[in-house]
LOZA-556421 format. One line per 10 residues: for each residue y, x, z of N, C-alpha, C. Coordinates in steps of 0.05 Angstrom, whole numbers, m for minus. Atoms other than C-alpha are relative to their C-alpha. Example, Ala and Ser with C-alpha at 12.3 -4.5 7.8 and 13.67 -1.06 7.14 Angstrom:
<rs>
m24,18,0,m90,246,156,24,18,0  m24,m16,m1,m21,273,143,22,m15,14
</rs>
This chain:
<rs>
22,18,m7,122,m421,1066,m27,12,m8  26,m12,8,68,m379,1031,m10,20,20  9,m20,m19,66,m327,1087,m20,m12,20  20,10,m18,30,m373,1137,m27,m6,m14  25,5,15,m21,m393,1083,m14,26,m4  12,m26,4,m33,m320,1066,m12,11,26  11,m9,m25,m40,m302,1139,m25,m15,9  23,17,m6,m88,m360,1150,m24,8,m17  22,m7,18,m129,m341,1089,m11,28,8  9,m26,m9,m131,m268,1112,m16,m2,26
14,3,m25,m153,m290,1181,m28,m10,m5  27,11,7,m211,m330,1152,m17,22,m13  15,m21,13,m232,m271,1109,m9,21,20  7,m19,m20,m230,m223,1167,m21,m11,20  20,12,m17,m269,m271,1211,m28,0,m13  25,m1,14,m323,m276,1158,m11,28,m1  8,m28,1,m325,m201,1151,m11,9,27  10,m6,m27,m333,m195,1227,m28,m11,4  26,13,m3,m391,m244,1225,m21,15,m16  19,m15,16,m424,m206,1168,m7,27,12
5,m26,m13,m416,m139,1204,m17,m4,24  17,5,m24,m446,m169,1267,m29,m4,m9  28,4,11,m507,m192,1226,m12,26,m8  10,m26,9,m513,m123,1195,m8,17,24  5,m15,m24,m509,m91,1264,m27,m8,13  25,10,m12,m565,m135,1291,m24,7,m17  22,m7,18,m609,m124,1230,m7,29,2  5,m29,m1,m600,m49,1232,m12,8,27  11,m5,m27,m613,m47,1307,m29,m8,2  28,9,0,m677,m85,1294,m18,15,m20
17,m17,18,m701,m33,1244,1,m9,m29  m3,8,28,m682,m71,1181,20,17,m14  m20,m14,16,m646,m37,1125,16,m22,m13  m18,20,11,m586,m76,1102,17,13,m21  m16,m12,22,m549,m64,1037,30,m3,6  m28,1,m8,m481,m49,1067,17,12,m23  m16,m9,22,m433,m44,1009,29,5,9  m28,m3,m4,m361,m22,1006,13,m28,m3  m12,27,0,m320,m84,1022,26,1,m15  m25,2,15,m266,m104,974,11,m28,5
m11,27,m6,m219,m160,995,6,m16,m25  m7,17,23,m207,m219,950,28,7,m10  m26,m8,12,m149,m205,902,22,m21,3  m20,21,1,m115,m272,909,13,m6,28  m10,5,m27,m96,m265,983,29,10,4  m26,m13,m5,m33,m225,975,m3,22,20  2,m22,m19,m15,m169,1022,m10,m8,27  10,5,m27,m48,m163,1089,23,m1,19  m23,2,m19,0,m188,1143,m1,23,20  m2,m22,m19,24,m133,1190,m16,m4,25
13,5,m25,m4,m167,1251,m30,1,m1  29,m1,3,m75,m166,1222,m9,28,m8  8,m27,8,m74,m93,1201,m17,15,20  17,m14,m19,m102,m65,1266,m29,m11,0  27,13,0,m160,m115,1264,m15,9,m25  12,m8,25,m173,m99,1191,m9,29,1  6,m29,m2,m172,m24,1206,m25,3,17  24,m2,m17,m223,m33,1263,m25,m9,m16  23,9,16,m268,m72,1216,m8,21,m21  6,m21,20,m262,m18,1163,m15,23,12
13,m22,m14,m282,35,1213,m29,m8,8  27,10,m8,m341,m7,1238,m18,m1,m25  16,2,25,m364,m20,1166,m8,28,m9  7,m28,8,m361,55,1150,m22,11,18  21,m9,m18,m403,68,1212,m27,m12,m7  25,13,9,m455,18,1189,m11,13,m25  9,m13,25,m457,51,1121,m13,27,7  11,m26,m8,m468,119,1154,m27,m3,14  25,5,m14,m522,92,1201,m22,m8,m20  20,9,20,m557,59,1141,m9,24,m16
8,m24,15,m555,125,1102,m18,18,17  17,m16,m18,m583,162,1163,m28,m12,2  26,13,m3,m639,111,1170,m16,3,m26  14,m4,25,m656,116,1096,m10,29,m2  9,m28,m1,m659,192,1104,m25,4,17  23,m1,m18,m706,184,1163,m25,m12,m13  23,13,13,m751,137,1124,m10,16,m23  8,m17,22,m751,182,1064,m16,24,10  15,m23,m11,m773,241,1107,m27,m9,10  26,10,m10,m828,199,1139,m19,m5,m24
17,5,24,m853,177,1070,m9,26,m12  8,m26,11,m853,249,1046,m21,12,17  20,m10,m18,m892,269,1107,m27,m14,m4  24,15,5,m943,214,1096,m13,9,m26  10,m8,26,m950,234,1023,m12,28,2  10,m28,m3,m958,308,1041,m26,0,15  25,1,m15,m1011,291,1092,m23,m12,m16  20,13,17,m1047,245,1044,m11,20,m21  9,m19,19,m1049,299,991,m16,23,12  15,m21,m14,m1072,351,1041,m28,m10,7
26,12,m7,m1127,305,1064,m18,m3,m24  15,3,24,m1149,292,993,m10,27,m9  8,m27,8,m1152,367,979,m24,10,16  22,m9,m17,m1199,378,1038,m24,m19,0  22,19,0,m1241,316,1027,m21,5,m21  18,m2,23,m1272,336,962,m18,23,1
</rs>
């Protein structure tokens, strides 16, 4: 009798994770930086039911992609900030 409850609980957790990932996708596409963390499932759910493993794997791949895109965006922003700082310092050197 516990297997259906576990499957149902896992289904709810995966649906929430899907919703969170969709929000992260939208935010990142809109230029926002989102703190995408490594996802750790709740401990009290028991094992992931076999029928949900493909869905969970797809979500894990999608989440890893978001993390990678976020790191790339942070790198781009860091480079832009460094360029602005370099230009500011160069302008200050020639202004005086």
